[in-house]
N, CA, C and O atoms as CSV, one atom per row, in Angstrom:
chain,resi,resn,atom,element,x,y,z
A,1,MET,N,N,3.470,-13.709,14.176
A,1,MET,CA,C,3.490,-15.357,13.778
A,1,MET,C,C,4.499,-15.041,12.765
A,1,MET,O,O,4.621,-13.939,12.231
A,2,LYS,N,N,5.328,-16.240,12.496
A,2,LYS,CA,C,6.299,-16.631,11.198
A,2,LYS,C,C,5.893,-17.476,10.613
A,2,LYS,O,O,5.522,-18.485,11.212
A,3,ILE,N,N,5.815,-17.395,9.321
A,3,ILE,CA,C,5.757,-18.636,8.344
A,3,ILE,C,C,6.701,-18.602,7.168
A,3,ILE,O,O,6.826,-17.418,6.854
A,4,LEU,N,N,7.302,-19.245,6.508
A,4,LEU,CA,C,8.517,-19.412,5.818
A,4,LEU,C,C,9.387,-18.082,5.919
A,4,LEU,O,O,9.493,-17.396,4.902
A,5,GLY,N,N,9.873,-17.775,6.829
A,5,GLY,CA,C,10.691,-16.580,7.254
A,5,GLY,C,C,10.193,-15.087,7.098
A,5,GLY,O,O,10.828,-14.036,7.010
A,6,ILE,N,N,8.605,-15.402,7.095
A,6,ILE,CA,C,8.044,-13.881,7.051
A,6,ILE,C,C,7.128,-13.673,8.324
A,6,ILE,O,O,6.221,-14.407,8.715
A,7,GLU,N,N,7.645,-12.352,8.937
A,7,GLU,CA,C,7.177,-12.237,10.053
A,7,GLU,C,C,5.953,-11.513,9.742
A,7,GLU,O,O,5.918,-10.719,8.802
A,8,THR,N,N,4.694,-11.808,10.674
A,8,THR,CA,C,3.643,-10.647,10.893
A,8,THR,C,C,2.784,-10.754,11.846
A,8,THR,O,O,2.253,-11.724,12.388
A,9,SER,N,N,2.667,-8.948,12.070
A,9,SER,CA,C,1.998,-8.867,13.252
A,9,SER,C,C,0.981,-7.755,13.039
A,9,SER,O,O,1.178,-6.701,12.434
A,10,CYS,N,N,-0.068,-8.134,13.595
A,10,CYS,CA,C,-1.448,-6.829,13.150
A,10,CYS,C,C,-1.584,-6.383,14.615
A,10,CYS,O,O,-1.444,-7.116,15.594
A,11,ASP,N,N,-1.848,-5.199,14.618
A,11,ASP,CA,C,-2.548,-4.167,15.864
A,11,ASP,C,C,-3.960,-4.680,15.714
A,11,ASP,O,O,-4.561,-5.411,14.928
A,12,GLU,N,N,-4.293,-3.837,17.038
A,12,GLU,CA,C,-5.918,-3.999,17.011
A,12,GLU,C,C,-6.811,-3.226,16.255
A,12,GLU,O,O,-8.030,-3.325,16.392
A,13,THR,N,N,-6.302,-2.508,15.511
A,13,THR,CA,C,-7.349,-1.818,14.408
A,13,THR,C,C,-6.921,-2.666,13.169
A,13,THR,O,O,-7.284,-2.183,12.096
A,14,GLY,N,N,-6.158,-3.940,13.101
A,14,GLY,CA,C,-6.246,-4.792,11.934
A,14,GLY,C,C,-5.180,-4.459,10.844
A,14,GLY,O,O,-5.133,-4.993,9.736
A,15,ILE,N,N,-4.271,-3.433,11.349
A,15,ILE,CA,C,-3.121,-3.086,10.255
A,15,ILE,C,C,-2.060,-3.908,10.496
A,15,ILE,O,O,-1.458,-3.736,11.556
A,16,CYS,N,N,-1.660,-4.856,9.668
A,16,CYS,CA,C,-0.596,-5.673,9.942
A,16,CYS,C,C,0.923,-5.343,8.985
A,16,CYS,O,O,0.858,-4.739,7.915
A,17,ILE,N,N,1.902,-5.713,9.414
A,17,ILE,CA,C,3.048,-5.098,8.991
A,17,ILE,C,C,4.034,-6.796,8.486
A,17,ILE,O,O,4.459,-7.660,9.253
A,18,ILE,N,N,4.079,-6.770,7.700
A,18,ILE,CA,C,4.994,-7.930,7.293
A,18,ILE,C,C,6.253,-7.760,7.003
A,18,ILE,O,O,6.499,-6.805,6.267
A,19,GLU,N,N,7.327,-8.551,7.445
A,19,GLU,CA,C,8.567,-8.450,7.463
A,19,GLU,C,C,9.133,-9.863,6.967
A,19,GLU,O,O,8.699,-10.985,7.228
A,20,THR,N,N,10.258,-9.478,6.155
A,20,THR,CA,C,11.063,-10.982,5.641
A,20,THR,C,C,12.428,-11.026,6.595
A,20,THR,O,O,12.809,-10.022,7.197
A,21,GLU,N,N,12.990,-12.066,6.650
A,21,GLU,CA,C,13.878,-12.317,7.351
A,21,GLU,C,C,15.218,-11.358,6.838
A,21,GLU,O,O,15.974,-10.905,7.697
A,22,ASP,N,N,15.440,-11.103,5.483
A,22,ASP,CA,C,16.287,-10.176,4.989
A,22,ASP,C,C,15.771,-8.775,5.435
A,22,ASP,O,O,14.774,-8.466,4.784
A,23,ASN,N,N,16.048,-8.076,6.111
A,23,ASN,CA,C,15.347,-6.565,6.228
A,23,ASN,C,C,16.541,-5.607,5.680
A,23,ASN,O,O,16.435,-4.382,5.621
A,24,SER,N,N,17.622,-6.295,5.310
A,24,SER,CA,C,18.745,-5.198,4.388
A,24,SER,C,C,17.888,-4.982,2.929
A,24,SER,O,O,18.090,-3.978,2.246
A,25,SER,N,N,17.342,-5.568,2.705
A,25,SER,CA,C,16.570,-5.609,1.009
A,25,SER,C,C,15.612,-4.170,1.376
A,25,SER,O,O,14.992,-3.810,2.376
A,26,ASN,N,N,15.789,-3.727,0.359
A,26,ASN,CA,C,14.891,-1.882,-0.046
A,26,ASN,C,C,14.093,-2.384,-1.293
A,26,ASN,O,O,14.697,-2.067,-2.319
A,27,PRO,N,N,13.041,-3.001,-1.519
A,27,PRO,CA,C,12.580,-3.076,-2.591
A,27,PRO,C,C,12.036,-2.147,-3.372
A,27,PRO,O,O,11.348,-1.323,-2.769
A,28,LYS,N,N,12.146,-1.993,-4.771
A,28,LYS,CA,C,11.778,-0.614,-5.414
A,28,LYS,C,C,10.624,-0.691,-5.523
A,28,LYS,O,O,10.307,0.493,-5.412
A,29,ILE,N,N,9.378,-1.440,-5.717
A,29,ILE,CA,C,8.158,-1.660,-6.010
A,29,ILE,C,C,7.617,-2.182,-4.770
A,29,ILE,O,O,7.983,-3.250,-4.280
A,30,LEU,N,N,6.591,-1.285,-4.186
A,30,LEU,CA,C,5.856,-2.202,-3.089
A,30,LEU,C,C,4.232,-2.313,-3.872
A,30,LEU,O,O,3.733,-1.331,-4.421
A,31,PHE,N,N,3.700,-3.355,-3.824
A,31,PHE,CA,C,2.212,-4.095,-4.262
A,31,PHE,C,C,1.201,-3.791,-3.167
A,31,PHE,O,O,1.212,-4.609,-2.247
A,32,ALA,N,N,0.500,-2.988,-3.086
A,32,ALA,CA,C,-0.578,-2.939,-2.086
A,32,ALA,C,C,-1.826,-3.322,-2.775
A,32,ALA,O,O,-2.178,-2.527,-3.646
A,33,ASP,N,N,-2.544,-4.309,-2.599
A,33,ASP,CA,C,-3.904,-4.545,-3.362
A,33,ASP,C,C,-5.136,-4.363,-2.087
A,33,ASP,O,O,-5.317,-5.193,-1.197
A,34,GLU,N,N,-5.959,-2.984,-2.266
A,34,GLU,CA,C,-7.025,-2.938,-1.703
A,34,GLU,C,C,-6.477,-2.910,-0.173
A,34,GLU,O,O,-6.892,-3.777,0.596
A,35,PRO,N,N,-5.382,-1.753,0.369
A,35,PRO,CA,C,-4.680,-2.087,1.077
A,35,PRO,C,C,-5.869,-1.465,2.308
A,35,PRO,O,O,-5.951,-2.056,3.385
A,36,THR,N,N,-6.471,-0.623,2.109
A,36,THR,CA,C,-7.822,0.169,3.265
A,36,THR,C,C,-9.218,-0.396,2.766
A,36,THR,O,O,-10.198,0.251,3.137
A,37,ALA,N,N,-9.406,-1.322,2.112
A,37,ALA,CA,C,-10.595,-2.106,2.198
A,37,ALA,C,C,-11.499,-2.312,3.342
A,37,ALA,O,O,-12.622,-1.811,3.283
A,38,ASN,N,N,-11.219,-2.845,4.155
A,38,ASN,CA,C,-11.920,-2.619,5.283
A,38,ASN,C,C,-11.261,-1.801,6.613
A,38,ASN,O,O,-11.348,-2.358,7.708
A,39,LEU,N,N,-10.577,-0.429,6.513
A,39,LEU,CA,C,-10.439,-0.163,7.386
A,39,LEU,C,C,-11.484,1.618,7.813
A,39,LEU,O,O,-12.285,2.016,6.966
A,40,ASP,N,N,-11.341,2.200,8.758
A,40,ASP,CA,C,-11.956,3.392,8.643
A,40,ASP,C,C,-11.453,4.542,8.030
A,40,ASP,O,O,-10.387,4.455,7.421
A,41,THR,N,N,-11.835,5.224,8.071
A,41,THR,CA,C,-11.086,6.665,7.275
A,41,THR,C,C,-9.669,6.963,7.918
A,41,THR,O,O,-8.672,7.006,7.198
A,42,VAL,N,N,-9.595,7.179,9.350
A,42,VAL,CA,C,-8.313,7.474,9.948
A,42,VAL,C,C,-7.332,6.200,9.965
A,42,VAL,O,O,-6.130,6.436,9.842
A,43,SER,N,N,-7.733,4.938,10.100
A,43,SER,CA,C,-6.809,3.988,9.589
A,43,SER,C,C,-6.083,4.164,8.353
A,43,SER,O,O,-4.873,4.235,8.138
A,44,SER,N,N,-7.216,4.226,7.488
A,44,SER,CA,C,-6.994,4.348,5.723
A,44,SER,C,C,-5.724,5.667,5.467
A,44,SER,O,O,-4.651,5.703,4.864
A,45,GLU,N,N,-6.451,6.569,6.209
A,45,GLU,CA,C,-5.088,7.772,6.157
A,45,GLU,C,C,-3.499,7.554,6.773
A,45,GLU,O,O,-2.503,8.070,6.267
A,46,ILE,N,N,-3.498,6.795,7.811
A,46,ILE,CA,C,-2.400,6.599,8.450
A,46,ILE,C,C,-1.564,5.170,7.478
A,46,ILE,O,O,-0.362,5.015,7.691
A,47,VAL,N,N,-2.246,4.246,6.498
A,47,VAL,CA,C,-1.746,3.837,5.611
A,47,VAL,C,C,-1.252,4.265,4.746
A,47,VAL,O,O,-0.210,3.710,4.398
A,48,PHE,N,N,-1.743,5.491,3.937
A,48,PHE,CA,C,-1.380,6.042,2.912
A,48,PHE,C,C,-0.618,7.276,3.132
A,48,PHE,O,O,-0.180,7.858,2.140
A,49,LYS,N,N,-0.390,7.783,4.383
A,49,LYS,CA,C,0.859,8.576,5.255
A,49,LYS,C,C,1.931,7.466,4.994
A,49,LYS,O,O,2.983,7.900,4.526
A,50,LEU,N,N,1.883,6.491,5.148
A,50,LEU,CA,C,2.878,5.613,5.284
A,50,LEU,C,C,3.362,5.324,4.318
A,50,LEU,O,O,4.592,5.325,4.260
A,51,PHE,N,N,2.706,5.023,3.368
A,51,PHE,CA,C,2.995,4.776,2.015
A,51,PHE,C,C,3.773,5.912,1.404
A,51,PHE,O,O,4.912,5.707,0.986
A,52,LYS,N,N,3.191,7.144,1.330
A,52,LYS,CA,C,4.138,8.548,1.262
A,52,LYS,C,C,5.447,8.708,1.760
A,52,LYS,O,O,6.344,9.402,1.283
A,53,LYS,N,N,5.468,7.944,2.841
A,53,LYS,CA,C,6.757,8.150,3.775
A,53,LYS,C,C,7.885,7.222,3.090
A,53,LYS,O,O,9.053,7.604,3.007
A,54,LEU,N,N,7.442,5.963,2.601
A,54,LEU,CA,C,7.929,5.222,2.041
A,54,LEU,C,C,8.761,5.593,0.794
A,54,LEU,O,O,9.946,5.351,0.568
A,55,ASN,N,N,7.807,6.269,0.010
A,55,ASN,CA,C,7.908,6.903,-1.335
A,55,ASN,C,C,8.972,7.915,-1.381
A,55,ASN,O,O,9.856,7.963,-2.237
A,56,LYS,N,N,8.780,8.909,-0.160
A,56,LYS,CA,C,9.715,10.112,-0.055
A,56,LYS,C,C,10.917,9.807,0.328
A,56,LYS,O,O,11.909,10.321,-0.188
A,57,GLU,N,N,10.978,8.772,1.455
A,57,GLU,CA,C,12.496,8.682,2.139
A,57,GLU,C,C,13.307,7.415,1.579
A,57,GLU,O,O,14.535,7.343,1.571
A,58,LEU,N,N,12.360,6.353,1.078
A,58,LEU,CA,C,13.167,5.084,0.534
A,58,LEU,C,C,13.035,5.420,-1.064
A,58,LEU,O,O,13.678,4.717,-1.843
A,59,LYS,N,N,12.403,6.240,-1.454
A,59,LYS,CA,C,12.364,5.860,-3.018
A,59,LYS,C,C,11.546,5.435,-3.718
A,59,LYS,O,O,11.355,5.676,-4.910
A,60,GLN,N,N,10.797,4.520,-2.768
A,60,GLN,CA,C,9.802,3.292,-3.408
A,60,GLN,C,C,8.702,3.766,-4.024
A,60,GLN,O,O,8.054,4.684,-3.523
A,61,THR,N,N,8.335,3.139,-5.291
A,61,THR,CA,C,7.225,3.222,-6.119
A,61,THR,C,C,6.348,2.694,-5.038
A,61,THR,O,O,6.924,2.114,-4.117
A,62,ILE,N,N,5.009,2.800,-4.993
A,62,ILE,CA,C,3.921,2.308,-4.262
A,62,ILE,C,C,2.803,2.257,-5.292
A,62,ILE,O,O,2.316,3.264,-5.807
A,63,LEU,N,N,2.388,0.853,-5.583
A,63,LEU,CA,C,1.498,0.510,-6.424
A,63,LEU,C,C,0.294,0.120,-5.676
A,63,LEU,O,O,0.177,-0.934,-5.051
A,64,VAL,N,N,-0.771,1.228,-5.805
A,64,VAL,CA,C,-2.127,0.721,-4.940
A,64,VAL,C,C,-3.131,0.186,-6.023
A,64,VAL,O,O,-3.231,0.683,-7.145
A,65,VAL,N,N,-3.800,-0.787,-5.607
A,65,VAL,CA,C,-4.912,-1.363,-6.542
A,65,VAL,C,C,-6.091,-0.650,-5.235
A,65,VAL,O,O,-5.897,-0.678,-4.020
A,66,THR,N,N,-7.125,-0.136,-5.857
A,66,THR,CA,C,-8.270,0.011,-5.119
A,66,THR,C,C,-9.736,0.405,-5.766
A,66,THR,O,O,-9.846,0.958,-6.860
A,67,HIS,N,N,-10.581,0.123,-5.124
A,67,HIS,CA,C,-11.926,0.473,-5.770
A,67,HIS,C,C,-12.461,1.864,-5.228
A,67,HIS,O,O,-13.567,2.178,-5.670
A,68,GLU,N,N,-11.935,2.643,-4.450
A,68,GLU,CA,C,-12.366,3.830,-3.814
A,68,GLU,C,C,-11.689,5.274,-4.307
A,68,GLU,O,O,-10.525,5.590,-4.063
A,69,PRO,N,N,-12.586,6.038,-5.005
A,69,PRO,CA,C,-11.957,6.569,-6.023
A,69,PRO,C,C,-11.386,8.136,-4.767
A,69,PRO,O,O,-10.727,9.100,-5.158
A,70,GLU,N,N,-11.701,8.008,-3.857
A,70,GLU,CA,C,-11.298,8.961,-2.889
A,70,GLU,C,C,-9.917,9.030,-2.544
A,70,GLU,O,O,-9.405,10.020,-2.023
A,71,ASP,N,N,-9.262,7.888,-2.857
A,71,ASP,CA,C,-8.185,7.524,-2.367
A,71,ASP,C,C,-6.818,8.063,-3.151
A,71,ASP,O,O,-5.625,7.929,-2.879
A,72,LYS,N,N,-7.479,8.702,-4.196
A,72,LYS,CA,C,-6.648,9.424,-5.173
A,72,LYS,C,C,-5.942,10.507,-4.466
A,72,LYS,O,O,-4.767,10.787,-4.706
A,73,LYS,N,N,-6.726,11.161,-3.524
A,73,LYS,CA,C,-6.442,12.429,-3.043
A,73,LYS,C,C,-4.952,12.108,-2.435
A,73,LYS,O,O,-4.129,13.019,-2.534
A,74,TYR,N,N,-4.564,10.948,-1.846
A,74,TYR,CA,C,-3.282,10.609,-1.243
A,74,TYR,C,C,-2.354,10.065,-2.512
A,74,TYR,O,O,-1.659,9.106,-2.177
A,75,VAL,N,N,-2.197,10.468,-3.880
A,75,VAL,CA,C,-1.455,9.535,-4.684
A,75,VAL,C,C,-1.057,10.866,-5.671
A,75,VAL,O,O,-1.590,11.965,-5.823
A,76,ASP,N,N,0.200,10.192,-6.293
A,76,ASP,CA,C,0.316,11.446,-7.235
A,76,ASP,C,C,0.218,11.121,-8.644
A,76,ASP,O,O,0.575,11.875,-9.549
A,77,ARG,N,N,-0.171,10.219,-8.760
A,77,ARG,CA,C,-0.843,9.782,-10.010
A,77,ARG,C,C,-1.832,8.473,-10.157
A,77,ARG,O,O,-1.798,7.485,-9.424
A,78,VAL,N,N,-2.661,8.672,-11.194
A,78,VAL,CA,C,-3.645,7.435,-10.971
A,78,VAL,C,C,-3.911,7.012,-12.084
A,78,VAL,O,O,-3.908,7.863,-12.973
A,79,ILE,N,N,-4.157,5.926,-12.381
A,79,ILE,CA,C,-4.219,5.198,-13.838
A,79,ILE,C,C,-5.622,4.380,-13.675
A,79,ILE,O,O,-5.687,3.405,-12.927
A,80,TRP,N,N,-6.845,4.888,-14.499
A,80,TRP,CA,C,-7.776,4.004,-14.137
A,80,TRP,C,C,-7.978,2.894,-15.561
A,80,TRP,O,O,-7.958,3.018,-16.785
A,81,LEU,N,N,-8.147,1.947,-14.719
A,81,LEU,CA,C,-8.147,0.603,-15.935
A,81,LEU,C,C,-9.842,0.148,-15.839
A,81,LEU,O,O,-10.582,0.239,-14.859
A,82,LYS,N,N,-10.126,-0.322,-17.094
A,82,LYS,CA,C,-11.376,-0.836,-17.191
A,82,LYS,C,C,-11.207,-2.132,-18.402
A,82,LYS,O,O,-10.634,-2.119,-19.492
A,83,ASP,N,N,-11.798,-2.981,-17.848
A,83,ASP,CA,C,-11.498,-4.306,-18.739
A,83,ASP,C,C,-10.161,-4.730,-19.004
A,83,ASP,O,O,-9.912,-5.298,-20.067
A,84,GLY,N,N,-9.334,-4.531,-18.213
A,84,GLY,CA,C,-7.745,-4.910,-18.318
A,84,GLY,C,C,-6.982,-3.683,-19.253
A,84,GLY,O,O,-5.755,-3.693,-19.352
A,85,LEU,N,N,-7.757,-2.695,-19.886
A,85,LEU,CA,C,-7.008,-1.774,-20.144
A,85,LEU,C,C,-6.708,-0.144,-19.750
A,85,LEU,O,O,-7.657,0.521,-19.337
A,86,ILE,N,N,-5.915,0.225,-19.831
A,86,ILE,CA,C,-6.052,1.794,-19.149
A,86,ILE,C,C,-7.094,2.632,-19.993
A,86,ILE,O,O,-7.052,2.636,-21.223
A,87,GLU,N,N,-8.113,3.403,-19.205
A,87,GLU,CA,C,-9.157,4.200,-20.031
A,87,GLU,C,C,-8.877,5.644,-19.931
A,87,GLU,O,O,-9.199,6.482,-20.773
A,88,ASN,N,N,-8.042,5.934,-18.468
A,88,ASN,CA,C,-7.700,6.923,-18.292
A,88,ASN,C,C,-6.557,7.666,-17.368
A,88,ASN,O,O,-6.299,7.145,-16.283
A,89,GLU,N,N,-5.887,8.818,-17.744
A,89,GLU,CA,C,-4.966,8.648,-16.338
A,89,GLU,C,C,-4.630,10.519,-15.909
A,89,GLU,O,O,-4.647,11.534,-16.605
A,90,GLU,N,N,-4.415,10.330,-14.796
A,90,GLU,CA,C,-4.593,11.783,-14.263
A,90,GLU,C,C,-3.151,12.201,-13.553
A,90,GLU,O,O,-3.013,13.313,-13.043
């Protein structure tokens, strides 16, 4: 589906890829708000491996918001927030 110059495609697992018309851009930061909230563990691992690849190969910073404590095994840095303030950092 294409809306406002943005192409979206989803596969049978519910994983969606969003592309803009300007594929030459390489954003420095990718924001992901609960990207694995409704996924099974295998699909969640695929998403986090993709994030790791983007980080290593394209030098992108990936900012992930999640309520799943076990997701921290996939990332290099964890910042815990409480009431809008940094509570802890790992």
